[in-house]
C-alpha positions as CSV (number, residue, x, y, z in Angstrom):
1,M,-24.1,-16.9,7.4
2,A,-21.7,-14.0,6.9
3,K,-19.4,-13.0,9.8
4,I,-21.1,-9.7,10.2
5,D,-24.5,-11.4,10.5
6,E,-23.1,-13.8,13.1
7,Y,-21.8,-10.9,15.1
8,E,-25.1,-9.1,14.9
9,Q,-26.9,-12.2,16.2
10,T,-24.5,-12.6,19.1
11,L,-24.7,-9.0,20.0
12,R,-28.5,-9.0,20.1
13,A,-28.2,-11.8,22.7
14,Q,-25.9,-9.8,25.0
15,E,-27.2,-7.8,27.9
16,D,-23.9,-5.9,28.1
17,W,-22.1,-5.5,24.8
18,Q,-18.8,-4.1,26.0
19,P,-17.1,-7.3,27.2
20,F,-17.8,-9.0,23.9
21,L,-16.6,-6.0,21.9
22,L,-13.4,-5.8,24.0
23,E,-12.8,-9.6,23.7
24,K,-13.2,-9.7,19.9
25,S,-11.7,-6.3,19.1
26,G,-8.6,-7.7,17.5
27,L,-6.6,-5.1,19.4
28,P,-3.8,-4.8,20.1
29,G,-2.9,-6.1,16.7
30,P,-2.5,-5.2,13.0
31,R,-6.2,-5.2,12.3
32,G,-9.3,-4.2,14.3
33,N,-12.4,-6.2,13.9
34,I,-14.2,-4.1,11.3
35,E,-17.0,-6.7,10.8
36,L,-17.8,-6.5,14.5
37,A,-17.9,-2.7,14.4
38,M,-20.3,-2.8,11.5
39,A,-22.5,-5.3,13.2
40,F,-22.6,-3.2,16.3
41,S,-23.7,-0.2,14.2
42,R,-26.7,-2.2,13.3
43,V,-27.6,-3.2,16.8
44,G,-26.8,-0.1,18.8
45,S,-28.6,3.2,19.0
46,L,-27.3,6.8,19.1
47,P,-27.1,6.9,22.9
48,D,-25.0,3.7,22.8
49,F,-22.6,5.2,20.2
50,Q,-22.3,8.5,22.1
51,K,-21.6,6.6,25.4
52,L,-18.8,4.6,23.9
53,L,-17.2,7.7,22.5
54,A,-17.6,9.7,25.7
55,E,-16.2,7.0,27.9
56,N,-13.2,6.2,25.7
57,P,-11.3,9.4,24.9
58,P,-7.6,9.2,23.7
59,D,-6.1,9.5,27.2
60,L,-8.2,6.6,28.5
61,A,-8.3,4.5,25.3
62,P,-5.0,4.9,23.5
63,V,-4.4,3.9,20.0
64,N,-4.3,0.1,19.3
65,S,-5.8,-0.7,22.7
66,P,-9.0,-2.8,23.0
67,R,-10.7,0.3,24.5
68,E,-10.0,2.3,21.4
69,F,-12.1,-0.3,19.6
70,L,-15.0,0.9,21.7
71,A,-14.5,4.5,20.4
72,F,-14.1,3.0,16.9
73,C,-17.5,1.3,17.2
74,G,-19.0,4.5,18.4
75,A,-17.8,6.5,15.5
76,V,-18.9,3.9,13.0
77,G,-22.3,3.9,14.7
78,L,-22.6,7.7,14.1
79,G,-22.3,6.9,10.4
80,R,-25.2,4.6,10.5
81,C,-27.3,7.4,12.2
82,L,-26.1,9.8,9.5
83,A,-27.0,7.4,6.8
84,A,-30.5,7.2,8.3
85,G,-30.9,11.0,8.0
86,D,-29.6,12.3,11.3
87,M,-27.6,15.3,10.0
88,Q,-26.7,16.3,13.5
89,Q,-24.0,13.7,13.5
90,I,-21.9,15.6,10.9
91,K,-20.5,17.9,13.6
92,P,-19.3,15.2,16.0
93,L,-17.8,13.2,13.1
94,R,-15.9,16.2,11.9
95,A,-14.5,16.7,15.4
96,L,-13.5,13.0,15.5
97,A,-11.7,13.4,12.1
98,N,-9.2,15.4,14.2
99,D,-8.7,12.6,16.8
100,P,-5.1,11.8,17.5
101,R,-5.8,8.0,17.0
102,W,-5.5,6.9,13.5
103,R,-7.9,4.0,13.9
104,T,-10.6,6.3,15.2
105,R,-10.0,8.5,12.2
106,E,-10.5,5.5,10.0
107,A,-13.8,4.9,11.7
108,V,-14.8,8.4,10.7
109,C,-14.1,7.6,7.0
110,M,-16.1,4.4,7.3
111,A,-19.0,6.3,8.9
112,L,-19.0,8.9,6.1
113,Q,-18.9,6.1,3.5
114,Q,-22.1,4.7,5.0
115,W,-23.6,8.1,4.3
116,G,-22.2,7.9,0.8
117,D,-23.8,4.6,0.2
118,V,-27.3,6.1,0.5
119,N,-26.6,9.8,-0.5
120,M,-23.4,10.3,-2.3
121,D,-24.5,13.8,-3.5
122,A,-24.8,15.0,0.1
123,L,-21.5,13.4,1.1
124,V,-19.6,15.1,-1.7
125,E,-21.2,18.4,-0.9
126,E,-20.2,18.2,2.7
127,M,-16.7,17.1,1.9
128,K,-16.2,20.3,-0.1
129,A,-16.4,22.1,3.2
130,W,-14.1,19.6,5.0
131,A,-11.6,20.1,2.2
132,G,-11.1,23.6,3.5
133,G,-10.7,22.5,7.1
134,S,-7.8,21.2,9.2
135,L,-5.2,18.9,7.7
136,L,-6.9,15.9,9.2
137,E,-10.3,17.0,8.0
138,Q,-8.8,17.3,4.5
139,R,-7.5,13.8,4.9
140,A,-10.9,12.5,5.9
141,A,-12.6,14.3,3.0
142,A,-10.3,12.7,0.4
143,A,-10.4,9.2,2.0
144,A,-14.2,9.2,2.4
145,I,-15.0,10.0,-1.2
146,C,-12.2,8.0,-2.8
147,E,-13.8,4.6,-2.2
148,P,-14.4,2.5,-5.3
149,R,-17.9,1.4,-4.4
150,L,-19.0,5.0,-4.1
151,L,-17.6,6.3,-7.4
152,K,-20.1,4.9,-9.9
153,E,-22.0,7.9,-11.2
154,D,-20.4,10.1,-13.8
155,H,-21.8,13.3,-12.4
156,H,-19.6,12.8,-9.3
157,A,-16.4,12.9,-11.3
158,E,-16.0,16.7,-11.4
159,P,-16.7,17.5,-7.7
160,V,-14.6,14.5,-6.5
161,L,-11.6,15.6,-8.7
162,G,-12.2,19.2,-7.6
163,I,-11.9,18.2,-3.9
164,L,-8.6,16.3,-4.6
165,E,-7.3,19.3,-6.5
166,R,-8.1,21.7,-3.7
167,I,-6.4,19.5,-1.1
168,T,-3.4,18.9,-3.3
169,A,-3.1,22.7,-3.8
170,A,-3.2,23.1,-0.1
171,I,-0.4,20.6,0.3
172,A,1.8,22.8,-1.9
173,T,1.3,25.9,0.4
174,C,1.3,24.1,3.8
175,E,3.6,25.4,6.4
176,Q,3.1,22.5,8.9
177,R,5.0,19.8,7.0
178,K,6.8,18.4,10.0
179,T,3.6,17.5,11.9
180,D,2.0,14.1,12.2
181,D,-1.2,15.6,10.7
182,F,0.6,16.6,7.5
183,S,2.1,13.1,7.3
184,A,-1.3,11.5,7.6
185,L,-2.7,13.8,4.9
186,R,0.2,13.1,2.6
187,K,-0.1,9.4,3.0
188,G,-3.9,9.6,2.3
189,L,-3.4,11.5,-0.9
190,A,-0.8,8.9,-2.0
191,Y,-3.6,6.6,-3.1
192,C,-6.7,8.8,-3.4
193,W,-5.9,10.2,-6.8
194,S,-5.5,6.7,-8.2
195,V,-8.9,5.6,-7.0
196,A,-10.6,8.6,-8.5
197,I,-8.8,8.3,-11.8
198,A,-9.5,4.5,-12.1
199,A,-13.2,5.3,-11.6
200,Y,-13.3,8.3,-14.0
201,P,-10.3,7.9,-16.4
202,Q,-11.7,10.2,-19.1
203,Q,-12.1,13.1,-16.6
204,G,-9.4,12.2,-14.2
205,K,-6.4,11.7,-16.5
206,P,-6.2,15.3,-17.8
207,V,-6.8,16.8,-14.3
208,F,-3.9,14.6,-12.9
209,E,-1.6,15.5,-15.8
210,K,-1.8,19.2,-15.0
211,W,0.1,18.5,-11.8
212,L,3.0,16.6,-13.3
213,N,5.2,19.7,-13.7
214,H,4.5,21.0,-10.3
215,H,7.6,22.0,-8.4
216,D,6.6,21.1,-4.9
217,K,8.4,18.0,-3.6
218,D,5.5,16.7,-1.5
219,V,3.1,17.1,-4.4
220,R,5.5,15.2,-6.7
221,W,5.8,12.4,-4.1
222,I,2.0,12.1,-4.0
223,L,1.8,11.9,-7.8
224,K,4.6,9.3,-7.9
225,Q,2.9,7.1,-5.3
226,N,-0.4,7.2,-7.1
227,L,1.3,6.2,-10.4
228,S,2.7,3.1,-8.6
229,K,-0.7,1.7,-7.8
230,N,-1.8,-1.4,-9.7
231,R,-5.3,-0.1,-10.3
232,L,-3.8,2.6,-12.6
233,V,-1.4,0.2,-14.3
234,K,-4.3,-2.2,-15.0
235,M,-6.3,0.7,-16.3
236,D,-3.7,2.1,-18.8
237,A,-0.1,1.0,-18.4
238,N,1.0,3.2,-21.3
239,W,-0.5,6.3,-19.8
240,V,1.1,5.5,-16.4
241,A,4.5,5.1,-18.0
242,K,4.1,8.4,-19.9
243,C,3.1,10.2,-16.7
244,A,6.0,8.7,-14.8
245,R,8.5,9.9,-17.5
246,S,7.0,13.4,-17.4
247,L,7.3,13.5,-13.7
248,E,10.9,12.3,-13.8
249,E,11.8,14.8,-16.4
250,G,10.2,17.6,-14.4
251,S,12.3,16.5,-11.4
252,N,15.5,16.5,-13.4
253,L,14.7,20.0,-14.6
254,G,14.2,21.1,-11.0
């Protein structure tokens, strides 16, 4: 039996889920118990998820604490509701994308990806709107759609790459570069391009190449980080080397 199935079975036998969730949260620690959160999303209902979120705000459930895991589970659960067709959960998930806790923000991406598993067209369309939102909403949009398991259909290539281009262009004009929110967005884009290009090399390569001569230092850092990812080297090592040279030459010219 898979771990997630074991957790689901255990949770269904509990009268009060919270002690078990806290005990098995994995927090504080380097990795929260993602399998348990996914299992809880199968067992709980919308009122359960809403209660966990309401009772565990950032001031009472700080980052990396066991209580943050309860909020994490609540956010992941909203994704299960969204995937089942409850579009009213988009608004609270977008609000949670701005949560100061990075783990909770990751739960939002997991929630959105559950939606993408059943309706990638709808996810991409909604992420176009988030791509014009706050820095953390932009980060959520990029991270949500740049998941290998979701990038299977060719018709998603253009809108996915378009979202990445829009967010990258916003990076170049951002005036909030010393903020934690900007740092989170920058780090997210440091891998998202590589995922999209690996999924859609024919469409992704020329779009990426257009940015290689861009003068902005943060854009150039993002490009360099993506070129260092093994998924791109495995895809086309010669192309990666060519892009890296072009990026370096542009830096020298600057």
